[in-house]
N, C-alpha and C positions, 0 to 999 in steps of 0.2 A: 522205114524208107531206106533203100539201099543207096550207097554212095555212087556218084557218077563214075563211068569207066575211067576217065582220065585221073580222077582223084584216087581211085582204087589202085591204079597202076603206079601213081606217084608214091602212095603209101607203101606198096610192095617193094618199090625200088629203094626206099629209104629204110627198110627194115634192117636193124643192126644184126651183126653176126651173133651166134650163140655165145661166143667168148666175151663180146662186149656186154651182152645182156647179163651174163653171170657175174662179170666184174663189177658192173654198176650196182647190181643187187647186193653183192656180197661185201663190198668194201666197207660199208657202214656197219654191217653185222660183224665183220672182222674186228673193226675198231672197238665196238661195244664189248665183245668178248675178250679182247686183248686187255682192255682196261679192267674188266672184272677179274681176270686171272691175275694181273699184276697186283691189284689191290689185295686180293686174297693171299697171294704168294708172299707179299711183303708186309702182311698184317702185323707181324711181330715188331718191325721197325716203325711202321706207322703208329702203333700203339705207344711207342717210346717217345716219338716226336710230338704227336698231336693230342694224345689222350693220357697225359701223365697222371699217374696215381701211385700211391705208396705201395699198393699191391699189384705186381705185374700181371697177375691173373685177371684182376678187375680191368686193367688197362686193355688187355687183349679182348675181353668180353665186350667192352665199350666199342672197340674198333670193329669187331665182328657184328655187333649190334647195329652200328651205323651202316655197315654193309647191308644188313638185312632190312633195316627201316627204309632205305632208299628204294627197295623193291615194292613198297606199299604204293608208291606213286605210279608204278608202271601201268596198272589198269587204267589210271586216269589218262596217261599218255596214249594208251591203246584206244580209248574212246575218242579222244580229241584228234590225234593224228590218223588213226584208222578210219574214222568217219570222214576226215578231210581227204584221205586217199580215195575213198569211194565217191566223193563229191567232186573234188578238184583234179584228181588223177594221182597215179602212183608216183610219178616223177616229182611232183610238187611236195608231197609228203616226205619222200626220201631225202630231198634236198634240205628240208627243215630239220629232219632228225639228225643228219650228220653234222650240221652246223651247231646244233645244241650240244651234241656229244663233245665237240671240240671245245666249247666254252667250259664244260665241266672238267675236262682233262686239264685245261689251262689253269683253272683255279687250284687244282691239286699241285700242279707244277710250281706255282709261285707262292703258295700259302706259307707264311712264316710259322715257326714252331710255337708250341704252347709256352715255352720259356720266354719267347719274344713278345707275344701278344695276348697271352692268357687264354681265357675261355673262348675268345673269338676264333681261335685256331680250330678246335673241334666243330664249332658251329659252321665255320667256312667249309670244312671237309664234308660235313653233312649236306650243306647247300650244293656243293659240287656233285655229290652222289645223287641228290634229288634231281638235279638238272639232267644228269646222265640217265637216270632211271626213267624220267618222263620221255626223253628222246628215244630210249631203247624200247619204250612201250609201243611206239608206232612202227618200229623198224621191221620186225619179223613179218607181220601180216602184209605190209606193203611190198617188201622185197620178194617174198615168196609168191605173192599174186603176180608181180611183174614177170617172174621167170616162167611160171606155169602157163600164163596167158600168152606169152611169146612162143613157148615150146610145149603145146598141149599134147603132142604125141610122145614126149619124153619127160613126162611130169616127174617120175621118180628120180631120174638122173638130174634134171634141172634143180628140183627142190633140195636134193641131197647136198648141193654145193653150199647151201646155207650152213649146213653143219660141218662140211669139210673146211669152210673158211673159219669156223669156230675152232676146229682142231688145229688149223695152221696158226691161229692167233695164240691158242694155249701153248702150242709148241714153241713159238717165238718167245713168249713170256717165260716159259720154263728154261729155255736156252739162255736168255738174259739173266735169269735168276741164278742158274748154275755158274755162269761166267763171273757175275758180280760177287756171289758168296765165296767163290774160289779164289778171287784175286784181290778183293778189298777186305780190310779189317772190319771188325764189328763197329768201331768208332767211325770209320769212313762211311760205312753203309748207313749208319744212323744219322750222320751229319749231312751227307749230300748224295750218297750212292743210290739210295732208294728212289730218288727223283729221276734218275736216268731213264728207266723204262717208260715213265709217263711222258717225258720229253720226246722220246722216240715215237710213241703213239700219236703225239700231237702233230708230228710231221706228216702223218698219213691223211689227215683231215682235208687239207687243201686239194690234194690229188683226187680224193674221193668226191669232193664237192664239184670239181671240174668235170669228172666223168659222168656224174649223175645229171648235171645240167645239160649234157649233150646226148642224152638217150631219149628217144621219143616215147610216147605213151603206147602201151600194148593194145592190140586190137581187142575189142570187147566181144564177149560171146553172147551178150544179151541184146535184144532188140532195142531200138532207140526209145520206144515208148515205155518198155519195162524198166530200162535203166533210169529214165527220168523219174518215174514214179518211185522207184526203190531208193535211189541214191539221194533224193531230196531229204530223206530222213533215214539214213542207213542204220543209226543206232536204234531208233524206234522199230524199224523193220526187223533188225536182228533180235531184239528182245522179245518181240511179239511172235516171230515165226521160227526162230532158231535157238531157243534157250537150251534145248536138249543137245544141240550141236556144240554149244559152248561148254556144257558140262562134260561131254565126251572128249573134247579137246583138252580140257584141264586134266582129265584122267590119263589121256595119252602122254601128256608131258611128264607125269609124275616120276616114273622110274628113271628116265634118261636124264632129266634135269637134276634129280637127286644125285645120281651118279656123277654128273658133271661137276657139281659143286663139292661133292665129296673128294673128287680128284684134286680140285683146286685147294682143298683143305689139307691135302696130304703133306706138304712141306711143314705146316704147323704141327700136324699130328705126329710126324716123324721125329721132330725135335722135342716137343713138349711131352708126348706120351710114351714114345718108344725110346727116347734118349739117344737118337742117332745124330750124327753131325749135320750142320745146317745144309750142306750141299746135297745130302742124301735124298731128301724129299724132292728137290728140284730135278735131280737126275731121273728119279722114278717118274715124275710128271712129264719129263721130256720123252721118256720111252713110251708112256701112254699116249702122248700127243702124236708120236710117229705112227702108232697103230691106228688111231682115229683118222689120221690123214689118209692112210691107204684104204682102210676098210669102208669108211662112210660112203664115198662116191661109188665104190664097187657094189655095195649093198643096194644103193639107190638105183643103179643101172640094172641090177639083177631083178629088182622088184617090178620093173616095167614088164618083165616077162612072166613072173610067177605070181605077182600080186604082193602088195605091201603087208597085209595081215599074215600071210604065210611065213614071212621072215620074222616079223616082230613078236609073234606069240612065243616061239621057241626062245628068242633072246631074252624076253622078260621072264619066262619061266626059269631059265638058267640062272638069272640074277637072284630070283627068289630062293632057289635051292642052294646056291653056292656062296652067297655073300657072307653069311655067318661063319661057315668053315674057313673061308679065306682069311677073315679077320682073326679068328681064333688061332690059326696057324701062324699068322704074322706076329701076334702078341706072344705066342709061345717061344718063337725063335726069331726075334727081330734082327734083320740084316739087310744090307743094300740089295743083295741078289733077290731075296724073297720079296722085299718091298717092290722092286721092279716087276717081278713076276705077277704079283697080285694086281698092281696097277695096270699092267698090260692085259691081263684077263678081263678086268673091269672095262677097259677101253675097247676090247674086242666085242663084248656083249653090247656095249653102248653104241659102237659103230654100226653093228648089224641092226640094232633097233632104230637108231637115229637116221640112217640113210633113207629108208622108205617113209619116215614119219611125215615129212613136209607134204609130200604128194597125197598121203591119206588125209591129212588135215584139210588140205585145199579142196578135196572132193566132198567134204562135209557141207560146205557152204556154196551157194550160187555166186556167180561173178559179181552181181550188184551189191552184195554185202560181204564179199569174201575178205577184203582187207580188215574190215571192222570185226567180223566174227572171229577170224584167226587171231587178230591182235589181242582181243579181249580174252579169249580162251587161253591163248599162249601165255599172256602176262599174268593172269591170275594163277595159272599153273606154276609158272616160274617163281612167282612171289611165295606161294605156299610151300612148294617142294624144292625150291632152289635157293632163294635169297637167304632164308633162315637156316639152311642145312648146316653151314659151318658152326653157327651158334647153337643149334640143336645138338650137333655132335659134341660140342664142348660141354653143353649142359648134361647130356646123357653120361658122358665120361665122369663128370663131377658128382652127379647124384647117385649113379649106380655103383661107381667104383670099379666097373668092369671095362677093361681096355678095348674090348670088342663091341662095346655098346653102340657105336655109330651104325653098325650093320642092322640094328633093329629098325631104324628109320628107313633105310633103303629097302628092307623087306616089306614094310608097310606100303611104300611107294610102288613096289612091284605088283602088289595085290591090286592097288587102284588102277594101274595101267592094264593089267590083264582083264579086269572087269570091263573097261572101256573097249578093249579089243574084241572080247567075246560078244558084246552088244553090237558092235559094228559088223562083225562077221555074220551075226544073226540077221541084221538088217539087209546085208548083201544077199544072203541066201533067199530071203523073202522077196527081194526085188527081182530075183531071177525066177 
């Protein structure tokens, strides 16, 4: 049944501007990735404060392990908040997700050290990361669905802002890391300096909550009867009819997620493996963030003209071929200039792949299960190929004794992504 003319006109007149839509969708995503980057960048200091152990290497592994374990709850958040978005609306789910993220960030800000409260400290940090992981689980699917449904003719450009906001967050985190490690002493950073970036992130939450509460629901592309039937049980519908779509989404996420978390691991890698000064890794991550900020939305915009797959396959192929030589070169001659160059090249490939990806993923699922399907596939992919990447990188370094070993994991992820892309390209060819 179509809406009465007066109601339709009213809805059209209250449609928010593209800028407001993008801001509302991306502010929570930006906070999520900012917190992820800050935690990873300051892992060395977090390990000293909350995960005290006689062996610094064990403390660092415990810190990175907590980072990884928190990703295990993301698929649960995806099921709960994703299905809630398909039943109650994108706006309602997005409001919940940013509120929960703020709670997790607050816990990290105020948590006393291991020296002060003992084992409660690492348990508290784990709880904070679990809350953030649950909230982040429903963020991507709901936010991307909101943008592509409001801007169906510019899907690639709209969805790319999810990843541009991630780049901006990573850039801000790297900038803060560079400033803090350059101006504060080791003792100051360990005592209180590492909390500053988390406090800054916490300030974003109230603004994001206000913006999201004042954005209307997007127009649906499904008929009323279809929507009612499907969204009553979006999880069951997704599992029954779109399992292959979820698997393809997981594969699509592999290489770009792996690259992202490898870049966030760079400050730790630069100091622990390459023996470079603390600020070196942050400067390189800052340069990579600038590249991502520029390239991601440009690639998304261009994909609306030539197609998403046409851009993503060459980018993933380049990662597969070049990741090991780049790491081998970096290990052979570690320096700030070379580290910056390697991170910028990784960011270039990532931006070209990342920009078109959101629109491609959104097209895999119908509107009535889009938030659920994207959220579940996205968060399983991020859990497998993202959350544990810093720990897998550290494990590969320790077990193989090869300083270029983290590149093996990235190459494996590139193969997984290329497999999904070729399947989707074949599907598209058969559809036409």
